[in-house]
N, C-alpha and C positions, 0 to 999 in steps of 0.2 A: 615397474611402467614409468614410462616418461611422462611428465604433463606436458601438454603442448598447446598453445594459446589458438586458436580459431577465430579469424577477423574475419566479418563479413564485408561486403562492399559497402553496405551502410555503416557500420563500424569506422571504415576507412575512409571515406567520402568526409571531405572539411577536415579531418584530423589533422593536416598540416597544411601550412600556407605553402606558395611556388616559392617563396625566397627560403623556406626550410629545405624542400626538395633539390633545391641548387645546390645549399650549402653540403647536403650530404652526395650528391652526384660530383661535386668537386672534390670532396675528400675520397671518395671512391677512386675517380681517374687520377689522383695524385698516388694512393698506393698502388694503383695499374702502373705508373711510371717509375715506382721504385720496385718492382718487380713481382705485386701481385698476379695470381693465376686467373684467368679469363680466358674463354673460348668463343670463337662465333657461334652461330646458332646452327642449328641442327635441324633444316627444313624438308620436310616429306611431302610432297604434292600427290594430289589424289585427282585422278582424271573423271570419275563418276560416281558418286557425287562429286565435282568438282572442290576439293578444299585443302587447305594448309594445316600440317601438324606440325607443331616446332620447336624448340627449346634451345635455351642457353644460359650459360651457369658464371659464377666467379668467387672466389674466395677474396676475401677484404681481412686479411689478418688484423691489422690496426683495429678495425671496427668489432673486431672478435666474430664475424658472424658470413657466411657463407650460404649463397642460393642463385636464385634467378628465376625464369618463367618456363612452363611449359602452357601452350595453349593450342588451343583448334579455333579453326576460322572457315566460315564454308559449311561445305556437308548439306546434308539435308534441311538443316533447320537455317542455312543460312544464315548464322549468328556466330557469335564467339565465346570462349569462356576461356578465362585467365588463372591459372593457378601457380602460386606464388611458395614455393615451400623456403625456411629459413632455419639454416644449422647454425649451431654454436661453433665458430671455428676452432676452438680449443680443445671442446670434449667429443664433438662431432654430434650432439643430440640435435633432435629437432625442437628448435623453439616457438617457430609458429608456422602456422599454415593460412595464407591470406587469399580471399579473391580478389584478385589483381585488377580486375578491369576497371574499379574507379580511380586507381592511380594512376593508370598506364598514360594519359595525357600529359600527367605533371611529371612523371618520372622520366618520359622520353624528352619534355619540353623543357625539364632540366638540363640533360644533357646538350640539347641545343642551345641553352642559352652557356653553359661551361664553355662551349666550344665558341660560342660569340664574346665571352668576356675576355678568352684569352687571346681571340686573333682581330676582334674588331677593331676599328680606330677606337680610342677612348671618348671622341667627341661625337659619336655616331649617334644620331636621333632619329633618322628618317627610316623607314622600313617599309618594303615591299611584301607582300605574304600572297603565296599561291597556295590555294586551298581554303576552304571556309565550314569546315568538321572540327571534331574535337580536337585532332592532332594541330591545327591550326591554332586552336584556342590555347592548347597549353604551351604551344608553342611562344605565341606572343604574350602570355600572362609570365612566363618564366625570363623572358627576354626585357621585360618591363622591368627586372628587378636587378638586372647588370647593367643596363644603358637608359639615359634618361630619353625615354621614346617620345617624340614630342608629334610626329606625323606617321599616318600609316595607311599604304595603299592597298588593299586587298582585289584580288582577282582571281575569279574560279568562273568554271565556263557559264553556269546556273545562275543568272542575274539577279533572283529573288532570295539564293544562296548567299550569295556574296554580299546583298544589300542587308539581309538580315543579319550577317556576321559583324557588319561595320557597325550597324545600330547598335547591337551589344556591347562591342568591345569599345565600341565610344563611350558607352555609360558606365563602362567596367575600369576602362584607365584612362589617366590623366592626360590625354591625349585627343588631337584629331585623325578619326579614322574616317575613312573614305573609301568605296566601292570604285573601281575604273573597270571600264569596258573592253581593255586589252591587256595582254600580258607584258606587250611595250610600255605601257602606262604605268604598272606596278613597279617595273625596274628603272624607270627613267628617275633620276634625282635620289635614289636610295642610295643609302650607306651599308646597309643590311639588307639582305634577301632571303628569305624564308620560304623554301618547298615543303609543303606538307599535304601530297597529293597520291592518288592512285594511278596516276598517268604511267603509261608505259613507255610514251616517248619526252622528248627534254619540253620544258614548259616555258621556257624563253628562249632567246637568240643571245648566244655567249657575246657575242660584239657589242650589245647594247650595254655591259656594265661598263659603268664608269671606273676611273681608276679610284684605288683605295677602297672599293665594295668589296663587304664579307658576306659569302654565301652559305647558309646552314641547307643541306638537302637531309631530308630524314624519310621520305615516303615510299622509296626504292629498296628492296635489297633482294634482287633477282639479276643472274648473270645477262639475261636478254631484256631487261627494262632498264630504262633511266629517265630520271628527270631532269640531268643538265647534259648538254650537249660536250662534244669533244673542245670544240672553242674554250668553253668554260672552264672544263679542266685543264688545257695547254696556257691559259692566261694567269693559271692561279698558282699558288703555295697550297698544294694540298694535303689536309691533315685528316684521318681517318680514325674512327673507334678503334679498331682493331686490325692489323695487319693482315691477321689470316683469311678477312673478308675480301683483300684484293684481288685474288685468283677463285673466289667463291661465289660472292653474290653482291659486289661492288659492281652494278651493271654500268654506272657511266666511266668509271674508270677504267675496266676490262674492255669496253667498245673502244676506247679511246686508245687504249694500248693496241688491239687488235686492227683499228684502221691507220694506225702508225702516227696518228696525233700525236702522242706522246711516247717515251720511252718507258720499258716496264718498270724503271726505279726512280719514277716521276713523283711518287708519295714524298712528303717530306718529314713525316712523323706521325705517329700517334698520338692521339688528344694528352694521353698521360705525361706522356713526354714532355710535351711542352708543359703542361699545369704543373710537373714536378722539377722544372726547369733544369731537363736532361735535354732539350732541343728548344730553340728559338721560335717564338710564336712569330708575330709580325715585325719586321725590321723597317719600315718605309710606310709613310702616309700612303703612297700612292699602291702599294702592293693590293694586288686582288686575292684574296684568300677564300678558300673551301674548306667546310668542316662536313665530311660524308658521315651522317650518323644512323647506321643500318638498325640499330637498338642491339644491346649488350647485357649482358647479366651483371656490368658494373653499376649501372645507375638503377638496377633493377634492385639488387642486394642491399645496396646502399639506403637505397628509400624503402624497403621493405624494412631494414634493421631501423631505421627512423621510426617507421611508423609503430613498429613493435613496441619501443620505447614509450614512445606516446602511449600507447594503448594501454601499456603496464600502470604508468602514472595515472590514466584517467579511467582504470577499471574497464575497460571495454574488453568485449570479447568472451570467448567460451573454453573452457578447458575439455580438451580431449588426450586421449591416453595411446601413445604407441607402444608397442612390446620391444624391448631390445632384442637383437637377435641370438643374445646369451641366453633367453629364456625362451623365446620362440622358435628358434631356429633348431629342431631337434628331430625333424623327419619322421618323427611318430604319430601326428594328429592325421 
């Protein structure tokens, strides 16, 4: 039998800082840029009850781990459950099984921060945030570890939600955080724009982006939905987490291509290529850049491996047993 560490959401919560998540994600994307295997999500949509069942995986050879997510969202309970298996990349043995919900905003935020660090201007300090939920919190907290964030404008459709977000983040960050009443106000003067919404339609007018702005879009991974309009895609140096998404679920890009706004080869690079130095990132202070982050096994496996090591050091979790196929795959029982 193989002993595997099970980590509950309580074990994982607070176990790592946003900066540690960002470091893990950056290392994961560097390995991807040097050839580490990763595939986009497989998404299965259910009509009645409405729900999403999805998974994605990656192998990080230098980290010595492989894994990813499998989760269900919606369905009858209108909730979500995140299961994160982690395997040893050398032996193939299961290392850990994590309840992945509490790490989700931080590992996703870490991917966004790695993208911003690779593509935003070094002096970027003003941020416009669309969304006021858990993912927006994770994005902003991670972003503050890679840039000196001084000013944040947040917009979401519900006034009470954006004001509560502004109050919470203003207390947590060493920055001025204010709620604004329009999407245009969130974009105006922003060096970095982050979209963390479930909106199926563009959340701002791409014509309003000022030269030099970086955009991280992470809220949509569906061919018929998009947070960014065609103008934003066309004006940008566009970088994606995995190229396999370009004709699968990168809705903003797919719709821009379909409309003839950009050519099918408009994508500049994968983020891993930029992090690994295989492709250039920003080359001009006035360049508009986009990182399209749909969620991958790269940041998920990287974060899970980091949490596994920290949990072992702290004596957290409980041991469960897995039977190797050589023992259990008998066909006799």
